[in-house]
C-alpha positions as CSV (number, residue, x, y, z in Angstrom):
1,M,16.6,-40.0,9.7
2,L,12.9,-40.0,8.7
3,P,11.5,-40.1,12.3
4,R,13.8,-37.3,13.3
5,L,12.7,-35.1,10.4
6,E,9.0,-35.9,11.3
7,E,9.7,-34.7,14.8
8,L,11.4,-31.6,13.5
9,S,8.4,-30.7,11.4
10,K,6.2,-30.7,14.5
11,E,8.3,-27.8,15.9
12,Y,7.2,-25.6,13.1
13,K,3.4,-25.2,13.6
14,N,2.4,-24.3,10.1
15,S,4.6,-26.8,8.4
16,K,3.6,-29.9,6.5
17,F,5.8,-32.9,6.1
18,F,5.6,-35.2,3.0
19,P,8.0,-38.1,2.9
20,I,8.1,-39.5,-0.6
21,D,9.5,-42.9,-1.7
22,I,11.1,-42.3,-5.1
23,K,11.1,-46.0,-5.8
24,K,7.3,-46.0,-5.6
25,N,7.0,-42.5,-7.2
26,P,9.8,-42.3,-9.8
27,E,8.2,-39.3,-11.5
28,V,9.3,-37.2,-8.5
29,T,13.0,-37.5,-9.4
30,G,12.6,-35.5,-12.6
31,E,10.1,-33.0,-11.2
32,F,12.2,-32.1,-8.1
33,L,15.7,-32.9,-9.6
34,V,16.4,-35.7,-7.1
35,F,19.2,-38.0,-8.2
36,V,20.4,-39.3,-4.9
37,T,18.8,-39.9,-1.5
38,P,18.1,-38.7,1.1
39,V,17.0,-35.3,0.0
40,L,15.3,-32.7,2.1
41,I,13.6,-29.9,0.2
42,I,11.9,-27.1,2.1
43,Y,9.4,-24.7,0.4
44,Y,8.0,-21.5,1.7
45,D,5.1,-19.9,-0.1
46,G,5.7,-22.1,-3.1
47,L,9.4,-21.3,-3.4
48,E,12.2,-23.7,-2.7
49,V,14.2,-22.1,0.2
50,L,16.4,-25.0,1.3
51,K,17.6,-28.2,-0.3
52,K,19.9,-30.6,1.5
53,I,21.3,-33.7,-0.3
54,R,22.7,-36.9,1.2
55,F,24.7,-35.8,4.3
56,F,23.0,-33.4,6.6
57,S,22.1,-33.3,10.3
58,I,19.0,-32.2,12.1
59,S,20.9,-29.5,13.9
60,E,22.1,-28.1,10.6
61,I,18.5,-28.0,9.3
62,K,17.3,-26.3,12.4
63,E,20.0,-23.7,12.2
64,E,19.3,-22.9,8.6
65,M,15.5,-22.8,9.2
66,E,16.0,-20.4,12.1
67,K,18.1,-18.1,9.9
68,F,15.5,-18.2,7.2
69,L,12.6,-17.5,9.6
70,E,14.5,-14.5,11.1
71,K,14.8,-13.0,7.7
72,I,11.1,-13.3,6.8
73,L,9.6,-12.4,10.2
């Protein structure tokens, strides 16, 4: 899943992608309320706009991102 998410992030020119290993960075679990993995959290202008937990597809993420971008542009 990680390589596909990295490729997806390249489709959005101004995006930044930060994969985090919670085993190496356990403090992240409390800060971002991550209790299971995988988790995808998308922020826009400092606000969380999308959070997907465990079972999600790349097409689902793309669809939701497009809907969000339509609203703000």
